[in-house]
C-alpha positions in Angstrom: 0.0 -14.1 33.4 -3.5 -12.7 33.4 -2.0 -9.2 33.7 -0.5 -9.6 30.2 -3.8 -10.6 28.5 -5.1 -8.2 25.9 -8.3 -6.5 26.9 -11.2 -6.0 24.5 -9.9 -2.6 23.3 -6.4 -3.9 22.7 -7.9 -6.8 20.7 -9.8 -4.4 18.6 -6.6 -2.4 17.8 -4.9 -5.7 17.0 -7.7 -6.6 14.6 -7.5 -3.2 12.9 -3.8 -3.5 12.5 -4.3 -7.0 10.9 -6.8 -5.4 8.5 -4.4 -2.6 7.7 -1.5 -4.9 7.1 -3.6 -7.0 4.8 -3.3 -4.4 2.1 0.5 -4.7 2.2 0.3 -8.5 2.4 -1.7 -8.7 -0.8 0.7 -6.3 -2.6 3.7 -8.4 -1.5 2.1 -11.7 -2.6 1.0 -10.1 -5.9 4.5 -9.0 -6.7 6.0 -12.3 -5.6 4.1 -14.2 -8.4 6.1 -15.3 -11.4 3.8 -13.4 -13.7 4.0 -10.0 -12.0 4.9 -7.1 -14.4 6.6 -3.8 -14.1 3.4 -2.2 -15.4 1.5 -3.4 -12.4 3.8 -1.6 -9.9 2.4 1.9 -10.3 -1.3 1.1 -10.1 -0.7 -0.9 -6.9 1.4 1.9 -5.4 -1.4 4.3 -6.3 -4.0 2.1 -4.5 -1.8 1.9 -1.4 -1.1 5.6 -1.6 -4.9 6.4 -1.7 -5.7 4.0 1.1 -3.0 5.3 3.4 -3.7 9.0 2.5 -7.3 8.7 3.5 -7.5 6.2 6.3 -10.9 5.1 7.4 -12.1 6.7 10.7 -12.7 3.2 12.0 -9.0 2.8 12.6 -7.4 3.6 15.9 -5.5 6.9 16.0 -2.2 5.1 16.4 -2.9 3.1 13.2 -3.8 6.2 11.3 -0.5 7.8 12.4 1.3 4.7 11.3 -0.4 5.0 7.9 1.2 8.5 7.6 4.7 7.1 8.3 4.1 4.2 5.8 2.8 6.7 3.3 6.0 8.8 3.7 8.1 5.8 2.9 5.9 4.8 0.0 6.1 8.2 -1.5 9.9 8.2 -1.3 9.9 5.1 -3.5 7.0 6.2 -5.6 8.8 9.4 -6.5 11.9 7.4 -7.6 9.8 5.8 -10.3 9.7 9.2 -12.0 13.5 9.0 -12.5 13.2 5.6 -14.2 12.1 5.4 -17.8 11.4 1.7 -17.3 8.1 2.4 -15.5 6.9 4.9 -18.1 7.8 2.5 -21.0 6.1 -0.4 -19.3 2.9 1.6 -18.8 2.8 2.9 -22.4 3.4 -0.6 -23.8 0.7 -2.2 -21.6 -2.5 -2.6 -23.6 -4.7 -1.6 -20.6 -2.9 1.6 -19.7 -1.1 3.1 -22.7 -0.9 6.9 -22.2 -4.2 7.2 -20.3 -2.4 6.4 -17.0 -0.4 9.6 -17.3 -3.3 11.9 -18.0 
């Protein structure tokens, strides 16, 4: 079974992957709360988009490539929010964002 053990480099990649997935875990847990709002969707998507668009050089190449694929999927859903007036209305009615989010 020793041949199936992860070496130090593989453990490092696994830890980087854990850190990268932590971003999505926090978003999932946030939106699973009973008090999550529609107005919070776009800012969280923006944060994930920024993080995945500019991955830290500390990440392994394979993880940075995975970020690009994840970003592609995120953008597909993010662009769909433009077709829904619900998100725009929620942002405008939110006291923190109002119209400044769209500027």
